[in-house]
PDB file as gemmi writes it, atoms N, CA and C in Angstrom:
CRYST1    1.000    1.000    1.000  90.00  90.00  90.00 P 1                      
ATOM      1  N   MET A   1      98.029  99.231  79.327  1.00  0.00           N  
ATOM      2  CA  MET A   1      96.866  99.821  78.732  1.00  0.00           C  
ATOM      3  C   MET A   1      96.390 100.939  79.658  1.00  0.00           C  
ATOM      4  N   ARG A   2      96.203 102.119  79.091  1.00  0.00           N  
ATOM      5  CA  ARG A   2      95.718 103.244  79.885  1.00  0.00           C  
ATOM      6  C   ARG A   2      94.216 103.091  80.117  1.00  0.00           C  
ATOM      7  N   ILE A   3      93.805 103.188  81.362  1.00  0.00           N  
ATOM      8  CA  ILE A   3      92.395 103.069  81.732  1.00  0.00           C  
ATOM      9  C   ILE A   3      91.756 104.454  81.756  1.00  0.00           C  
ATOM     10  N   VAL A   4      92.319 105.347  82.512  1.00  0.00           N  
ATOM     11  CA  VAL A   4      91.930 106.760  82.555  1.00  0.00           C  
ATOM     12  C   VAL A   4      93.224 107.562  82.574  1.00  0.00           C  
ATOM     13  N   ASP A   5      93.133 108.879  82.561  1.00  0.00           N  
ATOM     14  CA  ASP A   5      94.343 109.696  82.567  1.00  0.00           C  
ATOM     15  C   ASP A   5      95.292 109.282  83.690  1.00  0.00           C  
ATOM     16  N   ASN A   6      96.518 108.983  83.332  1.00  0.00           N  
ATOM     17  CA  ASN A   6      97.623 108.673  84.252  1.00  0.00           C  
ATOM     18  C   ASN A   6      97.504 107.328  84.961  1.00  0.00           C  
ATOM     19  N   PHE A   7      96.494 106.527  84.712  1.00  0.00           N  
ATOM     20  CA  PHE A   7      96.323 105.234  85.369  1.00  0.00           C  
ATOM     21  C   PHE A   7      96.403 104.123  84.330  1.00  0.00           C  
ATOM     22  N   TYR A   8      97.273 103.126  84.578  1.00  0.00           N  
ATOM     23  CA  TYR A   8      97.533 102.062  83.617  1.00  0.00           C  
ATOM     24  C   TYR A   8      97.396 100.695  84.275  1.00  0.00           C  
ATOM     25  N   LEU A   9      96.899  99.729  83.518  1.00  0.00           N  
ATOM     26  CA  LEU A   9      96.845  98.329  83.931  1.00  0.00           C  
ATOM     27  C   LEU A   9      97.556  97.497  82.881  1.00  0.00           C  
ATOM     28  N   SER A  10      98.284  96.477  83.334  1.00  0.00           N  
ATOM     29  CA  SER A  10      98.921  95.570  82.376  1.00  0.00           C  
ATOM     30  C   SER A  10      98.964  94.163  82.957  1.00  0.00           C  
ATOM     31  N   VAL A  11      98.859  93.190  82.086  1.00  0.00           N  
ATOM     32  CA  VAL A  11      99.016  91.782  82.431  1.00  0.00           C  
ATOM     33  C   VAL A  11      99.895  91.148  81.353  1.00  0.00           C  
ATOM     34  N   ALA A  12     100.684  90.153  81.759  1.00  0.00           N  
ATOM     35  CA  ALA A  12     101.580  89.542  80.787  1.00  0.00           C  
ATOM     36  C   ALA A  12     102.038  88.165  81.254  1.00  0.00           C  
ATOM     37  N   PRO A  13     102.162  87.217  80.304  1.00  0.00           N  
ATOM     38  CA  PRO A  13     102.834  85.964  80.606  1.00  0.00           C  
ATOM     39  C   PRO A  13     104.329  86.153  80.334  1.00  0.00           C  
ATOM     40  N   GLY A  14     105.145  85.223  80.773  1.00  0.00           N  
ATOM     41  CA  GLY A  14     106.568  85.373  80.476  1.00  0.00           C  
ATOM     42  C   GLY A  14     107.388  84.219  80.991  1.00  0.00           C  
ATOM     43  N   LEU A  15     108.693  84.370  80.853  1.00  0.00           N  
ATOM     44  CA  LEU A  15     109.609  83.346  81.315  1.00  0.00           C  
ATOM     45  C   LEU A  15     110.517  83.944  82.368  1.00  0.00           C  
ATOM     46  N   ALA A  16     110.978  83.114  83.304  1.00  0.00           N  
ATOM     47  CA  ALA A  16     111.826  83.594  84.394  1.00  0.00           C  
ATOM     48  C   ALA A  16     113.003  82.649  84.582  1.00  0.00           C  
ATOM     49  N   VAL A  17     114.120  83.222  84.973  1.00  0.00           N  
ATOM     50  CA  VAL A  17     115.308  82.452  85.329  1.00  0.00           C  
ATOM     51  C   VAL A  17     115.637  82.813  86.769  1.00  0.00           C  
ATOM     52  N   GLN A  18     115.754  81.797  87.615  1.00  0.00           N  
ATOM     53  CA  GLN A  18     116.028  82.030  89.028  1.00  0.00           C  
ATOM     54  C   GLN A  18     117.374  81.405  89.382  1.00  0.00           C  
ATOM     55  N   PHE A  19     118.272  82.210  89.931  1.00  0.00           N  
ATOM     56  CA  PHE A  19     119.580  81.737  90.371  1.00  0.00           C  
ATOM     57  C   PHE A  19     119.589  81.709  91.892  1.00  0.00           C  
ATOM     58  N   SER A  20     120.042  80.596  92.477  1.00  0.00           N  
ATOM     59  CA  SER A  20     120.113  80.459  93.932  1.00  0.00           C  
ATOM     60  C   SER A  20     121.520  80.043  94.330  1.00  0.00           C  
ATOM     61  N   ARG A  21     121.972  80.554  95.483  1.00  0.00           N  
ATOM     62  CA  ARG A  21     123.259  80.150  96.020  1.00  0.00           C  
ATOM     63  C   ARG A  21     123.143  80.074  97.531  1.00  0.00           C  
ATOM     64  N   ILE A  22     123.580  78.969  98.100  1.00  0.00           N  
ATOM     65  CA  ILE A  22     123.565  78.774  99.546  1.00  0.00           C  
ATOM     66  C   ILE A  22     124.999  78.538  99.984  1.00  0.00           C  
ATOM     67  N   SER A  23     125.431  79.254 100.995  1.00  0.00           N  
ATOM     68  CA  SER A  23     126.790  79.037 101.493  1.00  0.00           C  
ATOM     69  C   SER A  23     126.752  78.954 103.012  1.00  0.00           C  
ATOM     70  N   GLY A  24     127.669  78.229 103.531  1.00  0.00           N  
ATOM     71  CA  GLY A  24     127.778  78.060 104.974  1.00  0.00           C  
ATOM     72  C   GLY A  24     129.129  77.431 105.258  1.00  0.00           C  
ATOM     73  N   ILE A  25     129.163  76.540 106.190  1.00  0.00           N  
ATOM     74  CA  ILE A  25     130.402  75.822 106.484  1.00  0.00           C  
ATOM     75  C   ILE A  25     130.575  74.741 105.422  1.00  0.00           C  
ATOM     76  N   GLY A  26     131.676  74.797 104.707  1.00  0.00           N  
ATOM     77  CA  GLY A  26     131.916  73.795 103.669  1.00  0.00           C  
ATOM     78  C   GLY A  26     131.598  74.332 102.286  1.00  0.00           C  
ATOM     79  N   ASP A  27     131.148  73.442 101.419  1.00  0.00           N  
ATOM     80  CA  ASP A  27     130.912  73.779 100.017  1.00  0.00           C  
ATOM     81  C   ASP A  27     129.685  74.679  99.831  1.00  0.00           C  
ATOM     82  N   LYS A  28     129.687  75.382  98.702  1.00  0.00           N  
ATOM     83  CA  LYS A  28     128.541  76.201  98.322  1.00  0.00           C  
ATOM     84  C   LYS A  28     127.638  75.393  97.402  1.00  0.00           C  
ATOM     85  N   ILE A  29     126.352  75.670  97.484  1.00  0.00           N  
ATOM     86  CA  ILE A  29     125.370  74.999  96.634  1.00  0.00           C  
ATOM     87  C   ILE A  29     124.791  76.044  95.700  1.00  0.00           C  
ATOM     88  N   LYS A  30     124.806  75.777  94.397  1.00  0.00           N  
ATOM     89  CA  LYS A  30     124.256  76.698  93.408  1.00  0.00           C  
ATOM     90  C   LYS A  30     123.225  75.965  92.573  1.00  0.00           C  
ATOM     91  N   SER A  31     122.167  76.671  92.180  1.00  0.00           N  
ATOM     92  CA  SER A  31     121.168  76.070  91.296  1.00  0.00           C  
ATOM     93  C   SER A  31     120.602  77.136  90.374  1.00  0.00           C  
ATOM     94  N   THR A  32     120.120  76.694  89.226  1.00  0.00           N  
ATOM     95  CA  THR A  32     119.458  77.562  88.261  1.00  0.00           C  
ATOM     96  C   THR A  32     118.157  76.889  87.849  1.00  0.00           C  
ATOM     97  N   GLN A  33     117.077  77.649  87.864  1.00  0.00           N  
ATOM     98  CA  GLN A  33     115.781  77.113  87.467  1.00  0.00           C  
ATOM     99  C   GLN A  33     115.180  77.988  86.387  1.00  0.00           C  
ATOM    100  N   TYR A  34     114.612  77.351  85.391  1.00  0.00           N  
ATOM    101  CA  TYR A  34     113.922  78.053  84.315  1.00  0.00           C  
ATOM    102  C   TYR A  34     112.437  77.788  84.453  1.00  0.00           C  
ATOM    103  N   SER A  35     111.639  78.838  84.394  1.00  0.00           N  
ATOM    104  CA  SER A  35     110.192  78.694  84.522  1.00  0.00           C  
ATOM    105  C   SER A  35     109.514  79.336  83.318  1.00  0.00           C  
ATOM    106  N   PHE A  36     108.623  78.585  82.686  1.00  0.00           N  
ATOM    107  CA  PHE A  36     107.929  79.065  81.496  1.00  0.00           C  
ATOM    108  C   PHE A  36     106.446  79.347  81.749  1.00  0.00           C  
ATOM    109  N   ALA A  37     105.963  79.103  82.966  1.00  0.00           N  
ATOM    110  CA  ALA A  37     104.550  79.304  83.298  1.00  0.00           C  
ATOM    111  C   ALA A  37     104.437  80.436  84.312  1.00  0.00           C  
ATOM    112  N   ASN A  38     104.648  81.655  83.854  1.00  0.00           N  
ATOM    113  CA  ASN A  38     104.651  82.811  84.744  1.00  0.00           C  
ATOM    114  C   ASN A  38     103.574  83.800  84.340  1.00  0.00           C  
ATOM    115  N   PHE A  39     103.213  84.656  85.297  1.00  0.00           N  
ATOM    116  CA  PHE A  39     102.171  85.646  85.062  1.00  0.00           C  
ATOM    117  C   PHE A  39     102.483  86.889  85.881  1.00  0.00           C  
ATOM    118  N   GLU A  40     102.218  88.054  85.298  1.00  0.00           N  
ATOM    119  CA  GLU A  40     102.395  89.310  86.017  1.00  0.00           C  
ATOM    120  C   GLU A  40     101.210  90.225  85.752  1.00  0.00           C  
ATOM    121  N   ALA A  41     100.776  90.920  86.793  1.00  0.00           N  
ATOM    122  CA  ALA A  41      99.748  91.951  86.672  1.00  0.00           C  
ATOM    123  C   ALA A  41     100.259  93.192  87.384  1.00  0.00           C  
ATOM    124  N   CYS A  42      99.993  94.356  86.794  1.00  0.00           N  
ATOM    125  CA  CYS A  42     100.520  95.600  87.337  1.00  0.00           C  
ATOM    126  C   CYS A  42      99.480  96.714  87.192  1.00  0.00           C  
ATOM    127  N   ALA A  43      99.349  97.528  88.231  1.00  0.00           N  
ATOM    128  CA  ALA A  43      98.529  98.735  88.188  1.00  0.00           C  
ATOM    129  C   ALA A  43      99.440  99.906  88.525  1.00  0.00           C  
ATOM    130  N   SER A  44      99.452 100.932  87.658  1.00  0.00           N  
ATOM    131  CA  SER A  44     100.362 102.063  87.828  1.00  0.00           C  
ATOM    132  C   SER A  44      99.614 103.384  87.749  1.00  0.00           C  
ATOM    133  N   TYR A  45     100.071 104.329  88.555  1.00  0.00           N  
ATOM    134  CA  TYR A  45      99.633 105.711  88.429  1.00  0.00           C  
ATOM    135  C   TYR A  45     100.882 106.535  88.146  1.00  0.00           C  
ATOM    136  N   LEU A  46     100.940 107.158  86.967  1.00  0.00           N  
ATOM    137  CA  LEU A  46     102.109 107.906  86.532  1.00  0.00           C  
ATOM    138  C   LEU A  46     101.706 109.353  86.265  1.00  0.00           C  
ATOM    139  N   TYR A  47     102.275 110.271  87.037  1.00  0.00           N  
ATOM    140  CA  TYR A  47     101.935 111.683  86.933  1.00  0.00           C  
ATOM    141  C   TYR A  47     103.054 112.422  86.202  1.00  0.00           C  
ATOM    142  N   PRO A  48     102.757 113.029  85.050  1.00  0.00           N  
ATOM    143  CA  PRO A  48     103.797 113.753  84.315  1.00  0.00           C  
ATOM    144  C   PRO A  48     104.118 115.090  84.992  1.00  0.00           C  
ATOM    145  N   LEU A  49     105.392 115.287  85.317  1.00  0.00           N  
ATOM    146  CA  LEU A  49     105.826 116.562  85.881  1.00  0.00           C  
ATOM    147  C   LEU A  49     106.019 117.610  84.799  1.00  0.00           C  
ATOM    148  N   ASN A  50     106.567 117.173  83.676  1.00  0.00           N  
ATOM    149  CA  ASN A  50     106.727 118.027  82.502  1.00  0.00           C  
ATOM    150  C   ASN A  50     106.876 117.116  81.286  1.00  0.00           C  
ATOM    151  N   LYS A  51     107.429 117.620  80.214  1.00  0.00           N  
ATOM    152  CA  LYS A  51     107.525 116.854  78.967  1.00  0.00           C  
ATOM    153  C   LYS A  51     108.416 115.617  79.097  1.00  0.00           C  
ATOM    154  N   HIS A  52     109.418 115.643  79.984  1.00  0.00           N  
ATOM    155  CA  HIS A  52     110.398 114.563  80.053  1.00  0.00           C  
ATOM    156  C   HIS A  52     110.392 113.746  81.347  1.00  0.00           C  
ATOM    157  N   PHE A  53     109.783 114.232  82.426  1.00  0.00           N  
ATOM    158  CA  PHE A  53     109.858 113.541  83.709  1.00  0.00           C  
ATOM    159  C   PHE A  53     108.484 113.098  84.197  1.00  0.00           C  
ATOM    160  N   VAL A  54     108.454 111.879  84.752  1.00  0.00           N  
ATOM    161  CA  VAL A  54     107.216 111.274  85.252  1.00  0.00           C  
ATOM    162  C   VAL A  54     107.499 110.685  86.631  1.00  0.00           C  
ATOM    163  N   VAL A  55     106.584 110.870  87.580  1.00  0.00           N  
ATOM    164  CA  VAL A  55     106.670 110.226  88.895  1.00  0.00           C  
ATOM    165  C   VAL A  55     105.361 109.497  89.163  1.00  0.00           C  
ATOM    166  N   GLY A  56     105.411 108.538  90.049  1.00  0.00           N  
ATOM    167  CA  GLY A  56     104.185 107.820  90.370  1.00  0.00           C  
ATOM    168  C   GLY A  56     104.452 106.624  91.249  1.00  0.00           C  
ATOM    169  N   GLY A  57     103.504 105.727  91.258  1.00  0.00           N  
ATOM    170  CA  GLY A  57     103.605 104.507  92.042  1.00  0.00           C  
ATOM    171  C   GLY A  57     102.953 103.361  91.305  1.00  0.00           C  
ATOM    172  N   GLU A  58     103.326 102.163  91.689  1.00  0.00           N  
ATOM    173  CA  GLU A  58     102.719 100.982  91.071  1.00  0.00           C  
ATOM    174  C   GLU A  58     102.685  99.848  92.067  1.00  0.00           C  
ATOM    175  N   THR A  59     101.747  98.960  91.848  1.00  0.00           N  
ATOM    176  CA  THR A  59     101.669  97.718  92.604  1.00  0.00           C  
ATOM    177  C   THR A  59     101.746  96.580  91.608  1.00  0.00           C  
ATOM    178  N   ARG A  60     102.523  95.557  91.935  1.00  0.00           N  
ATOM    179  CA  ARG A  60     102.736  94.413  91.037  1.00  0.00           C  
ATOM    180  C   ARG A  60     102.424  93.102  91.746  1.00  0.00           C  
ATOM    181  N   PHE A  61     101.905  92.178  90.966  1.00  0.00           N  
ATOM    182  CA  PHE A  61     101.672  90.810  91.412  1.00  0.00           C  
ATOM    183  C   PHE A  61     102.369  89.902  90.407  1.00  0.00           C  
ATOM    184  N   LEU A  62     103.231  89.022  90.878  1.00  0.00           N  
ATOM    185  CA  LEU A  62     103.995  88.122  90.012  1.00  0.00           C  
ATOM    186  C   LEU A  62     103.855  86.694  90.507  1.00  0.00           C  
ATOM    187  N   TYR A  63     103.580  85.777  89.593  1.00  0.00           N  
ATOM    188  CA  TYR A  63     103.506  84.351  89.907  1.00  0.00           C  
ATOM    189  C   TYR A  63     104.574  83.624  89.106  1.00  0.00           C  
ATOM    190  N   ILE A  64     105.412  82.836  89.784  1.00  0.00           N  
ATOM    191  CA  ILE A  64     106.427  82.015  89.126  1.00  0.00           C  
ATOM    192  C   ILE A  64     106.006  80.563  89.277  1.00  0.00           C  
ATOM    193  N   GLY A  65     105.660  79.942  88.156  1.00  0.00           N  
ATOM    194  CA  GLY A  65     105.067  78.611  88.164  1.00  0.00           C  
ATOM    195  C   GLY A  65     105.987  77.493  88.608  1.00  0.00           C  
ATOM    196  N   LYS A  66     107.254  77.534  88.253  1.00  0.00           N  
ATOM    197  CA  LYS A  66     108.189  76.445  88.568  1.00  0.00           C  
ATOM    198  C   LYS A  66     108.319  76.234  90.075  1.00  0.00           C  
ATOM    199  N   THR A  67     108.396  77.316  90.819  1.00  0.00           N  
ATOM    200  CA  THR A  67     108.559  77.222  92.268  1.00  0.00           C  
ATOM    201  C   THR A  67     107.267  77.523  93.029  1.00  0.00           C  
ATOM    202  N   ASN A  68     106.195  77.803  92.305  1.00  0.00           N  
ATOM    203  CA  ASN A  68     104.896  78.136  92.887  1.00  0.00           C  
ATOM    204  C   ASN A  68     105.002  79.312  93.861  1.00  0.00           C  
ATOM    205  N   ASP A  69     105.780  80.337  93.458  1.00  0.00           N  
ATOM    206  CA  ASP A  69     105.970  81.530  94.279  1.00  0.00           C  
ATOM    207  C   ASP A  69     105.025  82.645  93.840  1.00  0.00           C  
ATOM    208  N   TYR A  70     104.527  83.380  94.818  1.00  0.00           N  
ATOM    209  CA  TYR A  70     103.721  84.572  94.574  1.00  0.00           C  
ATOM    210  C   TYR A  70     104.482  85.755  95.160  1.00  0.00           C  
ATOM    211  N   ILE A  71     104.681  86.794  94.371  1.00  0.00           N  
ATOM    212  CA  ILE A  71     105.408  87.968  94.814  1.00  0.00           C  
ATOM    213  C   ILE A  71     104.511  89.187  94.605  1.00  0.00           C  
ATOM    214  N   MET A  72     104.359  90.001  95.638  1.00  0.00           N  
ATOM    215  CA  MET A  72     103.601  91.240  95.535  1.00  0.00           C  
ATOM    216  C   MET A  72     104.513  92.386  95.956  1.00  0.00           C  
ATOM    217  N   SER A  73     104.441  93.507  95.233  1.00  0.00           N  
ATOM    218  CA  SER A  73     105.301  94.632  95.575  1.00  0.00           C  
ATOM    219  C   SER A  73     104.567  95.947  95.366  1.00  0.00           C  
ATOM    220  N   LEU A  74     105.019  96.946  96.088  1.00  0.00           N  
ATOM    221  CA  LEU A  74     104.546  98.309  95.958  1.00  0.00           C  
ATOM    222  C   LEU A  74     105.780  99.148  95.676  1.00  0.00           C  
ATOM    223  N   ASN A  75     105.802  99.868  94.542  1.00  0.00           N  
ATOM    224  CA  ASN A  75     107.010 100.559  94.082  1.00  0.00           C  
ATOM    225  C   ASN A  75     106.748 102.036  93.836  1.00  0.00           C  
ATOM    226  N   ALA A  76     107.781 102.840  94.086  1.00  0.00           N  
ATOM    227  CA  ALA A  76     107.789 104.239  93.662  1.00  0.00           C  
ATOM    228  C   ALA A  76     108.444 104.276  92.293  1.00  0.00           C  
ATOM    229  N   VAL A  77     107.938 105.128  91.406  1.00  0.00           N  
ATOM    230  CA  VAL A  77     108.420 105.175  90.034  1.00  0.00           C  
ATOM    231  C   VAL A  77     108.884 106.585  89.698  1.00  0.00           C  
ATOM    232  N   PHE A  78     110.055 106.670  89.086  1.00  0.00           N  
ATOM    233  CA  PHE A  78     110.568 107.915  88.519  1.00  0.00           C  
ATOM    234  C   PHE A  78     111.068 107.578  87.133  1.00  0.00           C  
ATOM    235  N   ALA A  79     110.584 108.265  86.106  1.00  0.00           N  
ATOM    236  CA  ALA A  79     110.952 107.921  84.723  1.00  0.00           C  
ATOM    237  C   ALA A  79     111.349 109.175  83.961  1.00  0.00           C  
ATOM    238  N   VAL A  80     112.210 108.939  82.984  1.00  0.00           N  
ATOM    239  CA  VAL A  80     112.651 109.993  82.064  1.00  0.00           C  
ATOM    240  C   VAL A  80     112.253 109.571  80.669  1.00  0.00           C  
ATOM    241  N   LYS A  81     111.520 110.417  79.964  1.00  0.00           N  
ATOM    242  CA  LYS A  81     111.150 110.159  78.567  1.00  0.00           C  
ATOM    243  C   LYS A  81     112.188 110.810  77.665  1.00  0.00           C  
ATOM    244  N   LEU A  82     112.747 110.033  76.776  1.00  0.00           N  
ATOM    245  CA  LEU A  82     113.751 110.570  75.863  1.00  0.00           C  
ATOM    246  C   LEU A  82     113.150 111.011  74.547  1.00  0.00           C  
TER     247      LEU A  82                                                      
END                                                                             
């Protein structure tokens, strides 16, 4: 959702699939977990360079309910509008 020019906020629930693999001396251990209680929030600033190219930055917060993990990230964004 656009808040003001070039600034966007979004929130969303969703599902996640997590694949894990541990290896060392001996056998490998693999696991797959499905999580249905997830949440994401994102704030983005996207500056249009011209009709087709956009640059900007965003910060994201992600919660994965199955493993009770919190992930925060700061990203650079480059997009092409077709």
